[in-house]
C-alpha positions as CSV (number, residue, x, y, z in Angstrom):
1,X,-36.6,12.2,38.0
2,X,-32.9,12.5,37.4
3,X,-32.9,9.4,35.2
4,X,-35.9,10.7,33.2
5,X,-34.1,14.1,32.7
6,X,-31.0,12.4,31.5
7,X,-32.9,10.2,29.1
8,X,-34.8,13.2,27.8
9,X,-31.5,15.1,27.3
10,X,-30.0,12.2,25.4
11,X,-33.0,12.0,23.1
12,X,-32.7,15.7,22.3
13,X,-29.0,15.4,21.7
14,X,-29.1,12.2,19.6
15,X,-30.0,13.9,16.3
16,X,-27.2,16.4,16.8
17,X,-24.7,13.7,17.5
18,X,-25.7,11.6,14.6
19,X,-25.5,14.6,12.2
20,X,-22.0,15.7,13.4
21,X,-19.6,15.8,10.5
22,X,-16.9,13.3,10.6
23,X,-13.5,15.0,10.0
24,X,-11.8,14.2,6.7
25,X,-8.6,12.2,6.7
26,X,-5.7,14.7,6.6
27,X,-3.6,14.6,3.5
28,X,0.0,15.7,3.2
29,X,0.4,16.9,-0.3
30,X,4.1,17.9,0.0
31,X,5.0,14.9,-2.1
32,X,2.9,14.1,-5.1
33,X,3.5,13.3,-8.7
34,X,2.6,16.8,-9.8
35,X,4.5,18.6,-7.2
36,X,7.6,16.6,-8.1
37,X,7.0,17.4,-11.8
38,X,7.0,21.1,-11.0
39,X,10.3,20.9,-9.1
40,X,11.9,19.0,-11.9
41,X,10.7,21.4,-14.6
42,X,12.6,24.3,-12.9
43,X,15.9,22.6,-13.9
44,X,14.7,20.5,-16.8
45,X,12.0,22.3,-18.7
46,X,12.2,19.7,-21.4
47,X,10.9,17.0,-19.0
48,X,7.3,15.8,-19.5
49,X,5.1,14.0,-17.0
50,X,4.0,10.5,-18.1
51,X,0.2,10.5,-18.2
52,X,-1.5,7.3,-17.1
53,X,-3.8,5.8,-19.8
54,X,-5.1,2.2,-19.7
55,X,-3.4,0.4,-22.7
56,X,-5.3,-2.1,-24.8
57,X,-5.1,-5.6,-23.4
58,X,-4.7,-4.5,-19.8
59,X,-7.4,-4.9,-17.1
60,X,-7.5,-2.9,-13.9
61,X,-9.2,-3.4,-10.6
62,X,-9.5,-0.1,-8.7
63,X,-9.8,0.5,-5.0
64,X,-9.9,-3.2,-4.0
65,X,-10.5,-3.1,-0.2
66,X,-8.0,-5.2,1.7
67,X,-8.9,-4.0,5.2
68,X,-11.7,-2.0,6.9
69,X,-11.0,-0.1,10.1
70,X,-14.5,0.3,11.8
71,X,-13.5,3.0,14.3
72,X,-10.9,5.8,13.5
73,X,-10.9,9.5,14.4
74,X,-12.2,9.9,10.8
75,X,-15.0,7.4,11.0
76,X,-15.1,4.0,9.2
77,X,-12.1,3.7,6.8
78,X,-11.2,1.3,4.0
79,X,-7.7,0.6,2.9
80,X,-7.1,-0.2,-0.8
81,X,-4.9,-1.7,-3.4
82,X,-5.0,-1.1,-7.2
83,X,-4.3,-4.0,-9.5
84,X,-3.3,-4.1,-13.1
85,X,-3.0,-7.3,-15.2
86,X,-2.9,-8.5,-18.8
87,X,-6.4,-9.2,-20.0
88,X,-5.8,-12.9,-20.6
89,X,-5.7,-16.2,-18.7
90,X,-1.9,-16.8,-19.0
91,X,0.3,-17.2,-15.9
92,X,2.6,-14.3,-15.1
93,X,4.8,-13.3,-12.1
94,X,3.4,-10.5,-9.9
95,X,5.0,-7.3,-8.7
96,X,3.8,-5.7,-5.5
97,X,4.6,-2.0,-5.3
98,X,4.6,-0.1,-2.0
99,X,4.5,3.7,-2.6
100,X,7.0,6.1,-1.0
101,X,6.5,9.6,0.4
102,X,8.4,9.8,3.7
103,X,5.8,7.6,5.5
104,X,3.5,10.7,5.6
105,X,2.4,11.2,2.0
106,X,2.0,9.4,-1.3
107,X,-0.7,7.2,-2.7
108,X,-1.1,4.0,-4.7
109,X,-2.3,6.1,-7.7
110,X,1.3,7.5,-7.9
111,X,2.2,4.3,-9.8
112,X,-0.7,4.2,-12.2
113,X,1.5,4.7,-15.2
114,X,4.1,2.2,-14.0
115,X,1.4,-0.4,-13.2
116,X,-0.2,0.0,-16.6
117,X,3.1,-0.4,-18.4
118,X,4.2,-3.3,-16.3
119,X,0.9,-5.1,-17.0
120,X,1.3,-4.3,-20.7
121,X,4.7,-6.1,-20.5
122,X,3.0,-9.2,-19.2
123,X,3.1,-9.0,-15.4
124,X,0.6,-8.6,-12.6
125,X,1.0,-5.3,-10.7
126,X,-0.4,-4.5,-7.3
127,X,-0.1,-1.0,-5.9
128,X,-0.6,-0.9,-2.2
129,X,-1.8,1.9,0.1
130,X,-1.3,2.2,3.8
131,X,-2.1,4.6,6.7
132,X,0.2,7.6,6.8
133,X,2.1,9.4,9.6
134,X,2.0,11.6,11.7
135,X,-1.6,10.8,12.4
136,X,-1.0,7.1,12.4
137,X,2.1,6.0,14.3
138,X,4.4,3.2,13.4
139,X,3.8,0.2,13.3
140,X,0.5,1.0,11.6
141,X,2.3,1.3,8.3
142,X,3.9,-2.2,8.3
143,X,0.7,-3.7,9.7
144,X,-1.2,-2.3,6.7
145,X,1.5,-3.5,4.3
146,X,1.3,-7.0,5.6
147,X,-2.5,-7.1,5.6
148,X,-2.4,-5.7,2.1
149,X,0.1,-8.3,0.9
150,X,-2.0,-11.2,2.3
151,X,-5.2,-9.8,0.8
152,X,-3.6,-9.2,-2.6
153,X,-2.2,-12.7,-2.7
154,X,-5.7,-14.1,-1.9
155,X,-7.3,-11.9,-4.5
156,X,-4.9,-12.9,-7.2
157,X,-5.1,-16.6,-6.3
158,X,-8.9,-16.4,-6.6
159,X,-8.5,-15.0,-10.1
160,X,-6.4,-18.0,-10.9
161,X,-3.2,-16.1,-11.0
162,X,0.1,-17.8,-10.1
163,X,1.5,-16.2,-6.9
164,X,4.5,-18.5,-6.5
165,X,7.0,-15.8,-7.8
166,X,6.2,-12.4,-6.3
167,X,8.6,-9.5,-6.5
168,X,8.1,-6.8,-3.7
169,X,9.4,-3.3,-4.5
170,X,9.1,0.3,-3.4
171,X,10.9,3.6,-3.4
172,X,12.0,5.5,-0.3
173,X,9.6,4.8,2.5
174,X,8.1,2.1,0.4
175,X,11.5,0.4,0.1
176,X,11.8,0.5,3.9
177,X,8.4,-1.1,4.4
178,X,9.0,-3.6,1.6
179,X,12.3,-4.7,3.1
180,X,10.6,-5.4,6.5
181,X,7.9,-7.4,4.7
182,X,10.5,-9.5,2.9
183,X,13.2,-10.0,5.6
184,X,11.8,-9.6,9.1
185,X,10.9,-13.1,10.4
186,X,9.3,-11.6,13.5
187,X,6.9,-9.5,11.3
188,X,6.2,-12.4,9.0
189,X,5.2,-14.6,11.9
190,X,3.0,-12.0,13.5
191,X,1.2,-11.2,10.3
192,X,1.1,-14.8,9.0
193,X,3.1,-13.9,5.9
194,X,4.0,-16.8,3.6
195,X,7.4,-15.6,2.5
196,X,7.9,-18.7,0.3
197,X,6.0,-16.8,-2.4
198,X,8.5,-13.9,-2.4
199,X,11.0,-14.4,-5.2
200,X,12.8,-11.1,-5.0
201,X,13.0,-7.6,-3.4
202,X,13.8,-4.3,-5.3
203,X,14.4,-1.4,-3.0
204,X,14.9,2.1,-4.5
205,X,16.4,4.8,-2.3
206,X,15.1,3.3,0.9
207,X,16.2,3.7,4.6
208,X,17.6,0.2,4.7
209,X,20.7,-1.4,6.4
210,X,21.4,-5.1,6.0
211,X,23.4,-7.0,8.6
212,X,25.4,-10.1,8.1
213,X,23.5,-13.1,9.1
214,X,24.7,-15.2,12.0
215,X,23.5,-18.3,13.7
216,X,22.3,-16.3,16.7
217,X,20.6,-13.5,14.8
218,X,19.1,-14.7,11.6
219,X,16.5,-12.9,9.6
220,X,14.5,-14.5,6.9
221,X,16.3,-14.6,3.5
222,X,13.5,-15.9,1.4
223,X,13.9,-13.0,-1.0
224,X,17.0,-12.1,-3.0
225,X,18.2,-8.5,-3.1
226,X,18.4,-6.7,-6.4
């Protein structure tokens, strides 16, 4: 009788459970392109915000899924990259950009204008998103960056794009994550990163400290620092 009552209770509750609303992913909007624009205008009213607009001869791939997390507190979640490239079949180097934002804000779309102009100049541009803190603790961020890098290289290679000379860059928190991707042998081995494709690293205002290499403590130096 108890088993029957439990089964009946489950059947009655099932519709309610299935219709329960999955909470939205929290967003920290303290650092966005537009909030930064407002701050700058207080001291430089002459400044204007560059508006993204896809130039002629540039192709874009939006919200390319590089990883799917089936179970999170916010339900099933996809992680994305945005890709910009010249609309031709020529071979160009690629630039992978990891956005900043204090590890807790920011978005790949922050670099739409940059990606469009870089592609217009003849390069492939990949803007990478990752899970943000404080709701996702480290090392989630670098795990996502590594997964995104591998997926982006696979995507570009399938499109017939040369990935032998990749520049990895990012500002602030993005510079920190980019440096780990480029220089940490331990991370590269764990994430199966082929660092031979990385031709350079450009870090802008990142929390980075480089140590002199020794025979007993040697990090991967596949990339060159700019």
